[in-house]
C-alpha positions in Angstrom: 120.8 156.6 96.5 118.3 155.2 99.1 117.9 151.5 98.6 115.0 149.4 100.0 115.9 145.8 100.6 113.2 143.2 99.9 112.8 140.6 102.8 111.3 138.0 100.7 113.8 135.3 99.8 112.6 132.6 97.5 115.7 130.5 97.1 118.8 130.3 99.2 121.9 129.1 97.7 124.8 128.3 99.8 128.1 127.2 98.5 129.9 125.4 101.2 129.0 124.0 104.4 126.8 125.3 107.2 129.9 124.8 109.3 131.5 127.8 107.5 128.8 129.9 109.1 129.4 128.7 112.7 132.2 130.6 114.5 135.1 128.3 115.9 134.4 129.5 119.4 130.8 128.6 119.4 130.0 125.9 122.2 128.6 123.5 119.5 131.8 123.8 117.3 134.0 123.2 120.3 132.0 120.1 121.4 131.9 118.8 117.8 135.7 118.7 117.6 135.9 116.2 120.5 132.6 114.3 120.1 132.6 110.8 118.6 129.4 109.0 118.2 130.5 106.5 115.7 129.6 103.7 118.1 126.0 104.9 118.5 124.4 103.1 115.5 125.7 99.8 116.3 124.8 100.1 119.9 121.1 100.9 119.2 120.6 98.8 116.0 118.8 96.0 117.8 116.1 98.4 119.1 114.9 99.2 115.5 112.8 97.0 113.4 113.8 97.0 109.7 110.4 96.9 108.0 107.8 97.9 110.8 106.6 101.4 111.6 107.6 104.7 110.5 111.0 105.7 109.4 113.2 106.4 112.4 115.0 109.6 113.3 118.8 109.1 113.0 119.8 108.3 116.6 122.9 110.4 116.3 120.9 113.4 115.1 118.5 113.0 118.0 121.3 112.7 120.6 123.0 115.7 119.0 119.7 117.7 119.2 119.3 116.9 122.9 123.0 117.7 123.7 122.6 121.2 121.9 119.4 121.7 123.9 121.3 121.0 127.1 124.5 123.0 126.2 122.3 126.1 125.1 120.0 125.8 128.0 116.9 124.9 126.1 115.1 122.6 128.3 111.8 122.1 126.5 111.6 119.7 123.4 109.2 122.0 121.6 111.3 125.1 122.0 114.3 123.1 121.0 112.6 122.0 117.7 111.4 125.5 117.1 115.0 126.8 117.7 116.6 124.2 115.5 114.3 125.6 112.7 116.0 128.9 112.6 119.5 128.5 114.4 122.1 127.5 111.8 124.5 126.2 114.4 122.0 123.7 115.9 121.1 122.5 112.3 124.7 122.0 111.5 125.4 120.2 114.7 122.6 117.8 114.3 123.4 117.1 110.7 120.6 118.7 109.1 120.7 121.0 106.0 118.9 124.2 105.4 115.9 122.5 103.4 115.4 119.5 105.7 112.6 119.6 108.3 
């Protein structure tokens, strides 16, 4: 029987982690195994005001996005953000889920 698949997908349920969808040999998975940015928040904390301005982007997520762009050869910030919207490996590496902007 010939089946026609609908491309409309209203909900996407994922059981598990986005990491499960990223192959172990992917460059971002290999870098993540050795990358430790636990020191970053303490290092930049004095640069952020607690009650002034807009909510800040997580500095670790920002650094991981820039590193992903460098490793994947994406040199333009706008292109990196567009790629991060659709690339599951970049979203996982930066710490964003499927529904986050």
